[in-house]
C-alpha positions as CSV (number, residue, x, y, z in Angstrom):
1,M,13.4,134.1,82.8
2,S,10.9,136.2,85.4
3,I,9.6,134.7,88.2
4,T,6.5,134.9,87.3
5,N,6.8,132.4,85.2
6,L,7.5,129.6,88.0
7,E,4.9,127.2,89.0
8,P,2.4,127.7,90.2
9,K,2.2,130.7,88.6
10,A,-0.4,132.6,91.1
11,I,1.8,132.5,94.3
12,W,4.8,133.7,91.8
13,Q,3.0,136.6,91.1
14,H,1.7,137.8,94.0
15,F,5.3,137.8,95.8
16,E,6.1,140.0,92.5
17,A,3.4,142.5,93.3
18,I,4.0,142.6,96.9
19,N,8.3,142.8,97.0
20,A,7.5,145.5,94.8
21,I,6.1,147.7,97.6
22,P,8.2,148.7,100.3
23,R,6.7,147.3,103.5
24,A,9.2,147.9,105.8
25,S,7.6,147.2,110.1
26,T,6.5,150.2,111.1
27,K,5.8,151.7,107.1
28,E,2.9,148.9,106.1
29,E,0.9,152.3,105.0
30,E,1.1,150.9,101.4
31,I,1.0,147.1,102.1
32,T,-1.8,147.5,103.8
33,Q,-3.6,149.8,101.1
34,F,-2.5,147.6,98.5
35,M,-4.5,144.5,100.4
36,I,-7.4,146.3,100.8
37,A,-7.5,146.9,97.1
38,F,-6.4,143.4,96.3
39,G,-9.4,142.1,97.7
40,T,-11.8,144.6,97.2
41,S,-11.5,143.7,93.3
42,L,-12.2,140.6,94.0
43,N,-15.4,141.9,95.0
44,L,-14.9,140.1,98.3
45,E,-16.1,141.2,102.1
46,T,-12.1,143.5,103.0
47,S,-12.3,145.6,106.2
48,V,-8.9,146.9,107.8
49,D,-8.9,147.9,111.8
50,A,-6.8,150.7,113.6
51,I,-3.4,149.5,113.0
52,G,-3.8,148.2,109.7
53,N,-4.1,144.7,109.7
54,V,-6.7,143.8,106.6
55,I,-9.3,140.9,106.9
56,I,-10.3,139.5,103.4
57,R,-13.4,136.6,103.7
58,K,-14.4,134.4,101.1
59,P,-17.2,132.2,101.2
60,G,-16.8,128.2,100.7
61,S,-16.3,126.8,97.2
62,P,-20.1,124.8,95.6
63,G,-20.5,122.2,98.6
64,K,-18.7,123.5,101.5
65,E,-20.6,126.7,101.8
66,N,-21.5,125.4,105.4
67,H,-18.3,124.0,106.1
68,R,-15.9,125.3,109.4
69,T,-14.6,128.7,108.9
70,I,-10.3,128.1,108.3
71,V,-8.4,131.0,109.1
72,L,-5.4,131.7,107.2
73,Q,-2.6,134.1,108.2
74,G,0.7,135.8,107.5
75,H,2.0,139.5,107.9
76,T,2.6,141.9,105.3
77,D,5.8,142.9,107.0
78,M,9.5,142.4,106.5
79,V,13.5,142.7,107.6
80,H,15.0,145.7,105.8
81,Q,18.8,144.5,105.5
82,K,21.4,145.1,102.6
83,E,24.7,144.4,102.5
84,P,26.8,147.5,103.7
85,N,28.2,149.3,100.7
86,S,24.6,148.9,98.7
87,S,23.1,152.6,97.9
88,F,19.8,150.7,97.4
89,N,16.3,152.5,99.4
90,F,14.2,150.3,101.2
91,D,11.4,153.8,101.0
92,T,11.3,154.2,97.5
93,Q,12.1,150.5,95.7
94,G,10.9,147.4,95.6
95,I,13.3,144.1,95.8
96,K,15.5,143.0,93.4
97,M,14.2,139.6,92.5
98,F,16.3,136.7,90.5
99,I,16.3,133.2,90.2
100,D,19.3,131.5,91.4
101,G,19.0,127.2,90.2
102,D,16.1,125.7,92.3
103,W,16.4,129.2,94.5
104,V,14.9,132.6,94.0
105,K,17.3,135.7,95.5
106,A,17.2,139.3,96.2
107,K,20.3,141.2,94.9
108,E,22.1,143.0,98.3
109,T,19.4,142.5,100.0
110,T,16.9,140.8,102.1
111,L,14.4,138.3,99.7
112,G,10.9,139.1,102.0
113,A,10.5,135.6,101.7
114,D,9.3,136.2,105.1
115,N,6.7,136.2,105.0
116,G,5.5,137.1,101.7
117,I,5.7,134.0,100.4
118,G,2.9,133.1,103.0
119,V,0.7,136.1,102.3
120,A,1.2,135.6,98.1
121,A,-0.1,132.0,98.5
122,I,-3.4,132.9,101.1
123,M,-3.6,136.0,98.1
124,A,-3.3,133.0,95.5
125,V,-6.0,131.0,97.3
126,L,-8.6,133.7,97.4
127,S,-7.8,134.5,93.8
128,S,-8.8,131.0,92.9
129,K,-12.0,130.4,90.9
130,D,-11.0,126.8,91.0
131,L,-10.1,125.7,94.1
132,E,-12.1,123.4,96.6
133,H,-12.3,125.1,100.2
134,P,-14.2,125.6,103.6
135,P,-15.3,129.5,104.0
136,I,-12.0,131.8,104.6
137,E,-10.7,134.5,106.9
138,A,-7.6,135.3,105.5
139,L,-5.8,137.6,108.0
140,F,-3.4,139.8,107.0
141,T,-1.6,141.6,109.9
142,V,1.0,144.6,110.3
143,D,4.4,144.8,112.7
144,E,5.3,141.1,113.3
145,E,9.1,141.6,112.4
146,M,9.5,144.3,115.2
147,G,6.7,143.8,117.6
148,M,3.9,141.6,116.8
149,T,1.5,145.0,118.1
150,G,-0.4,143.5,115.0
151,A,-1.6,140.3,116.1
152,M,-1.2,141.8,119.6
153,A,-4.6,144.0,118.6
154,L,-7.0,142.1,117.3
155,T,-9.8,141.2,119.3
156,K,-12.0,137.9,119.6
157,E,-15.0,139.8,117.6
158,Q,-12.7,139.9,114.6
159,L,-12.4,136.4,113.6
160,K,-15.3,133.8,113.5
161,G,-12.9,131.0,112.4
162,T,-12.6,127.7,114.5
163,M,-9.0,126.3,113.2
164,L,-6.1,128.8,111.6
165,L,-3.3,128.3,109.4
166,N,-0.2,130.8,110.2
167,L,2.4,130.4,106.9
168,D,5.2,131.7,108.2
169,S,7.0,129.4,109.1
170,E,10.8,127.9,107.0
171,E,11.2,124.7,106.9
172,D,8.4,122.3,104.4
173,D,9.6,119.2,106.7
174,I,8.4,120.5,109.6
175,I,4.7,121.4,110.7
176,T,5.0,124.0,114.1
177,I,2.9,123.5,116.9
178,G,4.7,126.3,119.2
179,C,7.3,128.8,119.7
180,A,8.8,130.9,122.2
181,G,7.9,134.3,123.8
182,G,10.1,136.7,123.8
183,V,11.0,140.4,125.2
184,D,13.5,143.0,123.9
185,V,15.8,144.6,126.6
186,L,16.5,148.4,126.0
187,I,19.5,149.8,127.8
188,D,20.1,153.5,127.8
189,G,23.1,155.9,129.3
190,T,25.0,158.9,129.5
191,Y,28.7,159.4,129.6
192,D,31.2,162.4,130.2
193,L,32.7,163.4,127.0
194,E,36.5,163.9,127.5
195,L,37.6,166.7,124.8
196,L,41.5,165.2,123.4
197,D,44.3,167.8,122.2
198,A,43.8,167.2,118.3
199,K,47.7,167.4,117.6
200,K,48.4,165.2,120.1
201,Y,45.9,162.2,118.4
202,S,45.3,160.4,114.9
203,L,41.3,159.1,114.7
204,F,40.7,155.2,113.5
205,E,37.2,153.8,111.3
206,I,37.2,150.2,112.4
207,K,35.1,148.6,110.0
208,L,33.9,144.9,110.8
209,S,32.3,143.1,107.9
210,G,31.1,139.8,105.8
211,L,29.5,137.9,109.3
212,A,26.5,135.3,108.0
213,G,24.0,137.3,110.3
214,G,20.8,136.2,110.9
215,H,17.3,135.1,112.1
216,S,18.0,136.0,116.4
217,G,15.7,132.9,117.5
218,V,16.0,130.4,114.6
219,E,19.8,130.4,113.9
220,I,20.7,131.3,117.5
221,H,22.0,128.1,117.9
222,L,24.6,128.1,114.9
223,N,26.7,130.4,117.2
224,Q,27.7,132.6,114.8
225,A,29.6,135.4,114.9
226,N,28.1,138.4,116.7
227,A,29.3,141.7,115.4
228,I,29.3,143.5,118.8
229,I,31.1,141.0,120.6
230,V,33.8,141.1,117.7
231,L,34.0,144.4,117.5
232,A,34.2,144.8,121.5
233,E,37.2,141.8,121.5
234,C,38.5,143.9,119.5
235,L,38.4,147.3,120.8
236,A,39.4,145.8,124.1
237,Q,42.6,144.4,123.2
238,L,43.2,147.3,121.4
239,A,42.4,150.0,124.9
240,L,44.7,147.7,126.5
241,K,47.7,147.8,123.9
242,T,47.9,150.8,122.8
243,G,45.3,153.0,125.6
244,C,42.9,154.1,122.6
245,S,39.9,155.7,123.2
246,I,36.2,155.0,121.7
247,H,34.7,158.0,120.1
248,S,31.7,156.9,118.4
249,L,30.6,152.9,117.4
250,N,27.5,151.9,115.1
251,V,26.0,148.3,114.9
252,G,23.3,147.0,114.7
253,T,19.2,148.1,113.8
254,L,17.0,145.5,114.6
255,T,16.3,143.6,117.6
256,N,15.6,139.8,115.5
257,V,18.6,140.2,113.6
258,I,22.2,138.5,114.5
259,P,24.4,141.4,113.9
260,R,26.7,141.2,111.1
261,N,28.3,144.5,110.9
262,G,29.6,148.1,111.9
263,W,31.8,150.0,112.4
264,A,34.0,151.7,115.4
265,I,35.8,155.3,116.3
266,V,39.0,155.4,118.1
267,A,41.9,158.1,119.1
268,V,44.9,156.6,118.9
269,E,48.1,158.9,120.7
270,K,50.1,159.8,117.3
271,D,53.0,158.5,118.7
272,K,52.0,154.6,119.5
273,Q,49.7,154.6,115.5
274,E,52.8,151.8,114.4
275,V,51.4,150.3,118.3
276,F,48.4,150.5,116.9
277,S,48.7,149.1,113.3
278,Q,50.5,146.2,114.5
279,T,48.2,145.2,117.0
280,F,45.2,146.1,114.8
281,I,46.9,143.1,112.5
282,D,47.4,140.4,115.2
283,I,43.7,140.9,116.4
284,S,42.4,140.1,113.2
285,T,44.3,137.5,112.6
286,Q,43.2,136.5,115.9
287,L,39.5,137.0,115.6
288,K,39.7,135.4,112.0
289,E,40.8,132.0,113.4
290,K,38.7,132.3,116.3
291,Y,35.1,132.5,113.6
292,S,36.6,130.7,111.4
293,A,34.4,127.7,111.2
294,T,31.0,130.1,111.4
295,D,32.1,133.5,109.9
296,P,34.7,132.1,107.1
297,S,34.3,135.9,105.1
298,L,34.5,138.0,108.3
299,K,37.1,140.6,107.4
300,L,38.4,143.5,109.5
301,E,39.9,146.5,108.3
302,Y,40.9,150.1,109.4
303,V,41.0,153.7,107.7
304,K,41.9,156.9,109.2
305,T,39.1,159.6,109.4
306,K,38.3,163.4,110.8
307,N,36.4,164.0,113.2
308,T,35.9,165.6,116.5
309,T,38.9,164.6,119.2
310,G,36.0,163.9,122.1
311,V,35.8,160.3,123.2
312,L,33.8,158.1,126.1
313,D,35.9,158.8,129.4
314,T,37.8,156.1,130.7
315,K,35.4,155.0,132.9
316,T,32.7,154.3,131.2
317,Q,34.7,152.6,128.3
318,N,35.6,149.8,130.6
319,K,32.5,149.2,132.1
320,L,30.6,148.9,128.7
321,L,32.8,146.8,127.2
322,K,33.5,144.6,130.3
323,A,29.4,144.7,130.0
324,I,29.4,143.9,126.4
325,L,31.9,140.7,127.0
326,T,30.5,139.0,130.4
327,I,26.5,139.5,129.2
328,P,24.7,136.6,128.3
329,N,24.5,135.9,124.2
330,G,23.1,133.5,122.1
331,V,22.1,129.9,124.1
332,Y,21.0,130.0,127.3
333,S,20.1,126.8,128.1
334,M,18.4,123.9,125.7
335,T,15.0,122.8,126.5
336,K,15.6,119.0,128.6
337,G,13.3,116.0,126.3
338,I,13.8,117.6,123.0
339,A,16.2,116.9,121.5
340,D,18.1,120.2,119.3
341,L,15.5,122.6,120.6
342,V,16.7,126.0,122.6
343,Q,15.5,126.9,125.4
344,T,16.0,130.6,126.0
345,S,18.8,132.6,124.5
346,N,19.7,136.4,123.8
347,N,20.4,138.2,121.0
348,I,22.7,141.6,121.9
349,A,22.0,143.2,118.7
350,I,21.8,147.0,118.7
351,F,25.3,149.3,119.6
352,H,25.6,152.7,119.3
353,I,27.3,155.3,121.3
354,G,28.6,158.7,120.6
355,E,27.7,162.3,122.1
356,S,27.8,161.7,125.4
357,K,25.0,158.8,124.5
358,F,24.7,154.8,124.2
359,H,21.9,153.1,123.8
360,A,21.8,149.0,123.4
361,A,19.2,146.8,122.8
362,C,18.7,143.1,123.2
363,H,16.3,140.7,122.4
364,T,16.0,137.7,124.6
365,R,13.5,134.6,123.7
366,S,12.0,131.4,125.9
367,S,9.5,129.2,126.3
368,V,9.9,129.5,129.7
369,D,8.8,132.8,131.3
370,Q,10.5,132.0,134.4
371,E,13.8,131.9,132.8
372,R,13.5,134.5,130.5
373,N,13.3,136.8,133.5
374,E,16.0,135.5,135.3
375,L,17.9,136.3,131.8
376,A,16.7,139.4,131.7
377,N,17.9,140.0,135.1
378,K,21.1,139.2,134.8
379,I,21.5,142.0,131.1
380,K,20.4,144.4,133.7
381,E,22.8,143.2,136.7
382,C,25.5,143.4,133.7
383,F,24.4,147.4,133.1
384,A,23.9,148.0,136.5
385,F,25.4,151.7,135.9
386,A,23.0,152.2,133.0
387,E,18.7,152.3,132.8
388,V,17.8,149.0,131.1
389,K,13.8,148.4,130.8
390,E,11.7,145.6,129.2
391,V,9.8,146.2,126.2
392,G,7.3,144.7,124.0
393,P,6.8,141.3,125.7
394,Y,5.4,138.7,124.1
395,P,4.1,135.1,124.8
396,G,4.9,131.8,123.8
397,W,2.7,129.3,122.4
398,E,1.7,126.4,124.3
399,P,2.1,123.4,121.5
400,N,-1.8,120.6,121.7
401,P,0.1,117.8,119.7
402,K,-3.4,115.9,119.5
403,S,-5.3,118.5,117.7
404,E,-7.8,117.6,115.2
405,L,-6.1,120.1,112.9
406,L,-2.4,118.5,113.7
407,G,-4.2,115.4,112.7
408,L,-5.1,116.0,109.5
409,T,-2.2,118.3,108.6
410,K,-0.2,115.3,109.1
411,K,-2.6,113.1,107.4
412,C,-2.6,115.7,104.1
413,Y,1.3,115.5,104.6
414,E,2.2,112.5,104.9
415,E,-0.2,111.0,101.5
416,L,1.4,113.5,99.4
417,N,5.0,112.5,100.1
418,G,4.9,109.4,101.5
419,A,6.3,109.7,104.7
420,L,4.9,112.1,108.2
421,P,5.9,115.5,108.9
422,I,8.2,116.3,111.5
423,V,6.4,117.6,114.4
424,K,8.1,120.4,116.8
425,S,8.0,124.3,118.9
426,I,10.9,126.6,117.3
427,H,13.3,129.0,119.2
428,A,11.2,132.2,117.5
429,G,8.5,134.3,118.1
430,L,5.1,133.4,116.1
431,E,1.8,135.1,116.0
432,C,0.0,132.1,117.4
433,G,1.6,133.1,120.9
434,I,-0.1,136.2,121.0
435,L,-3.7,134.9,119.0
436,S,-3.9,131.6,120.4
437,G,-4.3,133.7,123.7
438,T,-7.0,136.2,121.8
439,F,-8.5,132.7,120.7
440,P,-8.1,129.8,123.1
441,T,-10.3,127.5,121.8
442,M,-9.0,128.0,118.2
443,Q,-6.9,124.9,116.9
444,M,-3.2,126.0,114.7
445,V,-0.4,125.2,113.3
446,S,2.6,126.7,110.9
447,F,4.4,125.6,107.9
448,G,5.6,127.3,105.0
449,P,8.3,126.7,102.1
450,N,12.3,126.3,102.8
451,I,13.8,129.5,103.3
452,L,17.4,130.1,104.4
453,G,19.2,133.7,105.5
454,A,15.8,135.4,106.6
455,H,17.0,138.4,108.0
456,S,19.8,138.7,106.4
457,P,20.6,139.7,102.0
458,E,21.7,136.0,102.3
459,E,18.0,135.2,102.2
460,R,16.6,132.3,100.2
461,L,13.3,131.2,99.0
462,Q,13.4,127.4,97.1
463,I,11.3,126.7,94.5
464,S,10.6,123.5,94.3
465,S,9.7,123.6,98.0
466,T,7.3,126.5,97.4
467,Q,5.8,123.5,95.6
468,K,5.5,120.9,97.8
469,F,4.1,124.4,100.4
470,W,1.8,125.1,98.0
471,K,0.3,121.7,97.3
472,L,-0.4,120.9,100.8
473,L,-1.8,124.6,101.8
474,T,-4.3,123.6,98.8
475,T,-4.6,119.3,99.6
476,L,-6.2,120.2,103.2
477,L,-8.3,123.3,102.5
478,K,-10.1,120.6,100.3
479,Q,-10.1,118.1,103.3
480,L,-11.4,120.8,105.6
481,E,-14.2,120.1,106.6
């Protein structure tokens, strides 16, 4: 069965259309042109700004032409992640989707429901001929996942709406009214390459796979294994017991993703190969047991490989492994007075070593700027021997639990579902944090359908929840005045 036969058909048809288009963050040219063509085809006022944000305006339905303008907002980019052995090419291929019971999934890749389903819902509203709604400004932003540069580029003159519905949340019983801010912390350095006698050493590639991975904000509290930490634990023990030297390491691609696989190459003296083999088995068993509750599919293996025998100097190797194993990673603090809400966290997301250089990147989040700065300084202390800088800070979104828009959204939800929704802030970045700074008087809420495993190939979108989400959106638009 094709997803385009699912109800409501308009949403799923639009979702399939945008998922046929490669749309990685910072590579949104094709999806931007698609959205321009879409708005134009409906004879709606359509504009695009210099960075690629598209705004499509639709008049209110009969009888609602003079009501307050409502902004519907989503981002067109998606996180591109795939299984380690997949040959899928995100630059040229569309996402391959399939139905599994009550869920839509993708083959070997992220699904793009974050935030494709929100974008598809807005498109369904714009293309509808029978929905009741006030005047609409549909805002499709770019580069939300990497830096929120689309939202940051907006000016107060671009939107006239007084209320904004952000459709980028991932739990259908929650109305989000606040979020954390964040910053990327980048680490760079060099080291002296030590050349080893190739006749005395063998090179082994250590491969790590099978970790759960996921979203570095909304899933950071799950305490799942981080591929960088796991490999560092393995390498530190191997170096201690066998004297092996690191040749190279490669883990992670995006700062908002908990890394789920990676590899390292180490040089081992040939007369210590048997010790290395047995030690590796022991370490692998130990790490599988340590992370069995959160990452039962963890897999560590090694194969002999050929490469140059240039390795890290011992001093730098020790410094790097110590830094990785002492850097704050995961939950740093919880929000006082709000159950189960992370206040501050760090995700060490990228680590590359090779050819006399190393590069690492963390994503640090917090709803308290002072604590975010404190955590960033601790990262700098761990890597005092390297160049550390903060890049792309973005603000949090301060909750307004008394807003008129929230009250109406709760009322509509209760009428449809027989119970009130959960109202909360989340430990993730939403563009509302930036937009609320540019448009300080605009009321905002965020909601969406159930999406699990976002930012990983396990991403999936619940069909029945999407129907529930659509009913809330259309009912709310009907009642807004």
